[in-house]
N, C-alpha and C positions, 0 to 999 in steps of 0.2 A: 315665880320663875323669872330668871333674868340672865343676861350675859354679863360676865365680869372681866374687866381689863386690869392687869396688874403690871406696872403702875398705871394709874389713870391720868397722870400728868407727866409729860416728858419735855426735855429741853434739848434742842439740836442747834449746832452751829458749825461752821466750816473748820477744817483742820488748819491750824496756824501755829507758829512758835509759841504764841501766848495761850493756846488752848490745849486741853488734854487730848491725847491721841484717840482717834475713833469717835470723836464727839459728833461727827457728821451724820450718824445714824443712831436710832434708839430702838430697843427691843421691848415689846409688850407681849405678855403671856395672856392668852384668851382661855376662858373656861365658861361653863354654863351649868345651870341647874335644871334645864328643860330638855336635856338629851340632844342638843344640837350636835351635828356631825361635821359641819363646815361653817366658814365665816366669810363675809365680804366686808370691805372697808372703803369709805369714800372720804377724801380730804375736802374741806370747805375752801381751800385755796391751794391748788396744785402749783401755783407760782411761788408758794412759800415752802411747802413740803409735800412730797409724794409718799404713797403708802403701798405696801404689798403684803399679802397674807399667804403663808405656807403652813398648812395644817392648822394648828392652834397658836401660831406665832405671827404677830404683826410687826412689820419693820417700817419705821418712819424715817425718811431720808430728807436731809436738808436741801433746799433749793436756793432760797433767798431770805433775808431777814424780814421780820414783821413790818408791814407798811405803817402801822401805828405802834409806837413804842409801848411795850408792856401789855398790848391787847392780843391774846393768843388766838390761834385758829382752832377748829374742832375737827377731829376725825371721828366719823360715825361708823361703829362696828355693828353688823347685823348677823345674828345667828340663824342658821337654817337647820331644820324646817320651821322652827318656832316663830321666826320673824322678830324676835326680841332684839332691841338695840341698846347700845351703851356708848357714851361719848368718851373720847380721849382728848385731853387738852394738850396742845402743842405750842411751845414757845420757841421761836426761831430767831437767833441773834447773829449779827455780824461779828467778825473778830474784834477783840479788844485791841485798840491801837492808840498811840500817842500822835496827835495830829498837829500840835504846834508847840514851839519853844520860844521863849523870849528871854534874852540875857538880862533884861531890865536896865535900869539906869545905874545910879551909884549905890543902890540899896539892895534890890531884890530881883529875882528872875521868876518866871512862871511857866506852867505847862497846862495842857488840856488833853483829856482822855475821852475817847468816843467809842461806843459799842452800839452800832445801828440796831434798832428794834428792841434794845434792852431798856426796861423800865425799872430795874431793881436798884440796889444800893452799891455804890462804889466805896472802897476803903483805901486810904492812902497812908503810908508810913514812911519815915525817914530814919535811916540807921547808918552810922551812929547819929545821934540827934545834934548835929552841928548847925542845923537850921530849924526854923519852925515853918509849918504849913498853915496857910490861911484857912484851909478846910481839910479835916481829916476824913469826912464822909460826904457823899453827894448822891443824887439820883440820876439814873441814865435817861436818855442815851448819851448825854454830854456832861462831863465832869470837869468844871473849870471855867475860866482859867484859875488855877490854884497858884498862889504866890508863895515863893520860898524866901524867907528872910534870913540873913546870915546871923549866926550866933558865935561860932568859933571857926577859925580857919582849918581847912583840911578837905578830904574827899569823903563823900557819903553816897548812899544809894537810896533812891526813892522807889517804892513799890506800890503799884496800884492793882487792886484785885476786885473781882465782882463776886456774885453770890453762887457761882457754879464752877469755881476753880480756875478761871482764867486769870492771868497776871502778866503785867509788863513792868520792866525795871529800867532805870537809867541812872547814870552817874551825875553827881553834882559836885562842882568844885567851889568851896567857900574861900574867898580871898579876905585877907585881914587888912588892917590899916584904915586910914581916913576914908578911902574909897572902897570899903568892904562891899562885896557883891557875891551873890549866889548865881552861878552860871550852869544851867543844865546842859548836858551833852546829848543831842538827839541821836548820836551814833551808838549810844548804849555802852560806851566804855570811856575811860579817861583819855583826853586828847591833849593834856598839858602835863608837864613835868619839868625836871631840872637835870642837867648833866654836870659831871665833875671831871676835871682833868688833873690827875695827881702828878703827872709828869711835867706839867708846866705851872708851877706855883705863881701866885701874884706877888706884888711888891712886899706883902706882909708874910710871905712864906706859906700862905694857905692855897689849897687847890683852886685852880680857875673854875668858875661856875657860870652857867648860863641857863636860860629857860627854853624849853621846847613847847611849841604850841601847834595844834593841828597835826600832830604826828602820832598815829595809832601804833605805838611800838609794842610788839609782842615778844621780841627777843633781841638782845644786844650782846655783843662780844667785843672785848678789848683787843686791839690790834697790837700785839707785843712781839711780832716776829722780826727777822732781820731787816725787813723793809717797813718797819713800824711808821705809820703816818700820824701818830699821836692823836688818834681819834678812835671811834668805835664803829663797828658795822652793826646795822640793825635791820630788821625785817618788818614789813607792814602787816597789820592785823586784818586788812580788808582787801589788799591787792597782792598779786603775785610779783612782789617787788622787794629788792634788797638794796641797801645803800650804805655808803660811808657817811657819817654824820656831817652835814653841811656841804656835801658834794653831789647832791641829786640822786636819782634812782638808776638802778640797773635791773635787768630781768634775770630770773633764775635760769632761763633757757640758754644762757651764753655757753658756747662750746668749750669743752674741757679737753686739754691735751694730756694723754697718758703715755709715758715713756717707760719702757721695760728693757732690761739688759740681762742676758744670761752670763754664766761664768766663762772665763777664758779657759779652754779645756784641751788637754792632750788626748782625751777619750781613752784613758788607760783601761777603763772597764771593757771597752770594745776591742782594743788592740793589744792589750797585755803590756808586758814589760818593755816591748819595743816601741810603744806609743810615742815617747818623746822624740824619736828619730824618724818616725814615719811621716810622710807628707800626705795630707788629706786634701782631696779635691772636692769641693762642695758644688753640687749641681743646682740644688734648690732647697728651700726650707719650707716647712709647713707649720702653721700656728693652729693649735687646737682650741677652739672657742665655744662657749655656750652663750646663746643669745635668748633672753626672755622674749616671749611673743609680743610684749608691749612695744618692741622695736620693729614690729612687722612692717614690711614695705620699705625698709631703709637698708642701704648698702654701706657697709663700713670699709674704709680703706686703711690697710695696715702697711706702713712704710718700714721696710726691713733693711737692716744694715748687717752685713757679714764682714767681720774683721779677721784677717789672717796674719798671724805673727805680729800683731799689734800695730801694723802700719799699712797693710794693703786693705783698702776698704772698697766694697762693692755695694751699691744701693739697689734695691728693688722694691716692688710693691705688690700686695695681694689684696683681693677683695672677696668678701663672703658672698654666697648666693643670697638673693633677696628672700627674706623670710616671709612666709605666708601662714596666717593662723587658720587652723581647721575650722570649718563651719560646724563640725560636730566635735564638741569638747570631749577629750579623753576617749577618742574613737579607738576601738579594739581591732587590730589587724585580723582579717578573716571574716568580720561581720559586716564590713563595708560592701556596698553594692557598686560594682564597677560602672562608671558613668556618672555617679553622684558623689563619689569621694573627692575630697579636696586635699591635694598634696601639702603637707606642712605639719605643724605641731598643734596640739590642742590649745585652747585659749588659756589653760592653766599650766602649760608645760613649757620647758625650755627646748630650744633647737640646738643640737650639736652639729658643728661643721668643722671641716678641715680646710683652712684657707692657705693655699700655696702661693709662694712668691718666687718667680724665676728671674734670673739676671741674664744679661746678654753674653756673659762669659763666666766660666767657673772661677771660683776663688780657691786658691791652694796655699797651704801653709801647714806648719807643724802644730801651731796653736790656733784654734778657731773660736770665735765668739759671735753670738747672734744677739741682736737687739731690734726692737721695733717701737713705733709710736703710732698713735691714732688720735684723731681730733673729731669729736662730735658731742652731742648731748644725750646719746643713747647708752643703754646699759649693756655690758658684756663682761664675761668672766673668762680669764685665760686658764686653761687646764694643762697646758704644757706646749712643747714644740718638738718637731722632728727635723733632723738634718739628714739629707740624702747625700752621701759622699762615698768616694773611693779612696784607697790609700796605696802607697807603695813605699818600700824601704829605700829605693834609689830613684830619685827624681831631681830634676833641676828646678830650683826655686829662684826666681829672679831676685 
């Protein structure tokens, strides 16, 4: 008669980009041939891993890596009422990480990989094989320094893996010439490249060319508009930054001005055939806007312009009410409890508002046009506009 644990050996390690998801816990199924109805479990090192039992299921939870690499701790499971025991072997490792990079001298660069508490085998590969590694395998917890010797110029990827699915990768640039060198990039992506300017050829008629270093470019676009600066705009792969090549950085949060203009209108649909001779007096205008709740707490100012008969211009401004996101997303009117409800839209909803703009005097003319502009970094959508006006067939127009 005995207690059986399946599996009897488990490996746990913290969640990290280099580790499989959910590796911080391990599940063990418990069974018995002696009629036990319950189980208890004790970890030999709660500083390394803790345990819990629910029914016939044992859960091992990672706390810290093994203090001695490759030497596991033991979880003792006891069945009740028989008192029979069985051991569960637990290996706890730290995350696999690259700890050092060396660009080397004029020949080679090197790297070192570490996984605390790990005593198994590391494997390293380089693809495409533009360089050679001084060691393709090694034993943990430290692997390296491993030297990368250049073979052919170009970019390649080095991958380091352990025996339980964790892996880390990094890029290596192999330079050619008399000073050939393999330079690892600790950032995990290429930081060197070249740029070409086809609009400005050199003395031989070929495109101008130059080198980019330390620039993690993830996107670039040529500037070919009316105000072309003969360069490219590019964005960083690690920061919220955008820049013109060679002109420093700017932030994506810069305010954007949006200008909108409606048509010059007789309003024939409202006033019929006599619309061209009727004088309209505009008291105020209203802009219909939809504001996503990600702009909550912000107030937008719309600068309105009413133009009458193409020459009389009156300026005014209107502001929306400050938007507030509801604490209860998608709240249903009628089910809220008065006193606990929050006025506003749900966190996944848009807020509709009518923003009115009044001027100090009315604008009158036979042809009316409305326009407005707004400057901010926030999102809004125009749904239309309303003009409040009166009309008369006989009126004195200055």
